[in-house]
C-alpha positions as CSV (number, residue, x, y, z in Angstrom):
1,X,-22.5,-100.6,23.2
2,X,-24.3,-97.8,21.3
3,X,-23.2,-99.1,17.8
4,X,-20.5,-101.3,16.3
5,X,-18.5,-99.3,13.8
6,X,-17.5,-102.5,12.0
7,X,-21.1,-103.2,11.1
8,X,-22.0,-99.8,9.5
9,X,-21.6,-99.9,5.7
10,X,-22.4,-97.4,2.9
11,X,-23.9,-99.6,0.2
12,X,-24.4,-96.8,-2.4
13,X,-22.2,-96.9,-5.5
14,X,-21.7,-94.5,-8.4
15,X,-24.3,-96.4,-10.5
16,X,-26.6,-97.2,-7.6
17,X,-26.5,-94.0,-5.6
18,X,-29.8,-94.5,-3.6
19,X,-28.9,-97.8,-1.9
20,X,-29.5,-97.7,1.8
21,X,-26.6,-98.0,4.3
22,X,-26.6,-101.0,6.6
23,X,-25.6,-101.7,10.2
24,X,-27.7,-99.2,12.0
25,X,-30.5,-100.8,14.1
26,X,-31.7,-97.6,15.7
27,X,-31.3,-93.9,14.9
28,X,-33.0,-91.3,17.2
29,X,-33.2,-87.7,16.1
30,X,-34.8,-85.0,18.3
31,X,-36.5,-87.8,20.4
32,X,-38.1,-89.4,17.3
33,X,-37.0,-92.9,16.2
34,X,-36.0,-92.6,12.5
35,X,-34.6,-96.1,12.1
36,X,-36.1,-98.9,14.2
37,X,-35.0,-102.6,13.9
38,X,-32.9,-101.5,10.9
39,X,-36.0,-100.1,9.0
40,X,-36.4,-96.5,8.1
41,X,-39.7,-95.1,9.3
42,X,-41.9,-93.5,6.6
43,X,-43.0,-89.9,6.6
44,X,-40.8,-88.8,9.5
45,X,-38.6,-85.8,9.2
46,X,-37.4,-84.9,12.7
47,X,-34.2,-82.9,11.9
48,X,-33.0,-80.0,9.8
49,X,-30.6,-80.0,6.9
50,X,-27.2,-78.7,7.6
51,X,-26.3,-76.1,5.0
52,X,-23.3,-73.9,4.4
53,X,-22.9,-70.8,2.4
54,X,-20.9,-71.0,-0.8
55,X,-18.2,-68.4,-0.8
56,X,-16.7,-67.7,-4.2
């Protein structure tokens, strides 16, 4: 099993917006391990931000 959807949880709230999510043991982006054993690796930015254009 790649991941268990029941274990993934967003822990951020309105008053504590920067709380880490839980339940992800490993996240690999562009061949780089971003989360290993549930811990975010420091100073690693393997992806690009997805942006959309605002049409008014």
